[in-house]
C-alpha positions as CSV (number, residue, x, y, z in Angstrom):
1,M,13.6,24.0,28.5
2,L,10.5,26.1,27.7
3,Y,8.6,26.0,24.5
4,G,6.1,28.5,23.0
5,I,2.6,27.2,22.7
6,D,2.9,26.9,18.9
7,D,6.0,24.7,19.2
8,W,4.4,22.5,21.8
9,R,1.2,22.2,19.8
10,S,3.1,21.2,16.6
11,M,5.1,18.6,18.6
12,N,2.0,17.1,20.2
13,A,-0.6,17.6,17.5
14,N,-0.7,13.9,16.4
15,D,-1.3,12.8,20.0
16,M,-4.0,15.3,20.5
17,L,-5.7,14.4,17.2
18,N,-5.5,10.6,17.9
19,R,-6.9,11.2,21.4
20,S,-9.9,13.2,20.1
21,L,-10.6,10.7,17.3
22,E,-10.5,7.8,19.8
23,R,-12.8,9.7,22.1
24,N,-15.3,10.4,19.3
25,R,-15.1,6.7,18.2
26,S,-15.8,5.5,21.7
27,R,-18.8,7.8,22.1
28,S,-20.3,6.6,18.8
29,G,-19.7,2.9,19.8
30,I,-17.1,2.2,17.1
31,R,-14.4,-0.3,18.3
32,A,-11.1,-0.1,16.6
33,L,-9.3,-3.4,16.1
34,P,-5.9,-3.6,17.7
35,R,-3.0,-3.4,15.3
36,T,-0.5,-6.2,15.2
37,N,2.7,-6.9,13.5
38,D,2.0,-10.5,12.7
39,V,4.0,-11.0,9.6
40,N,2.9,-14.6,9.1
41,A,-0.8,-13.5,9.1
42,F,0.0,-10.7,6.6
43,L,1.8,-13.1,4.2
44,A,-1.0,-15.7,4.6
45,S,-3.6,-13.1,3.5
46,F,-1.7,-13.1,0.2
47,G,-1.5,-16.8,0.0
48,L,2.2,-17.0,0.9
49,K,3.7,-19.2,3.6
50,G,5.4,-17.2,6.3
51,K,8.3,-18.3,8.4
52,R,7.7,-20.5,11.4
53,A,8.8,-19.0,14.7
C-alpha cells in the first residue's frame, strides 16, 4: 500500500517530533527521566497507601 508524502508525514509526525526534541535535548545535555507506571509511588506522592503487589 502506497501513501502520499502528506499522509505519511501526518501518520509519523509525532515520532519525528519526539525524535528531534530528544536529539536537541541530548545535544544540550538535558537528561529526561524515564517514565514509569508505578501506581504505588503515584499514590504515595499524595499521601495515600497503594496496593501491595
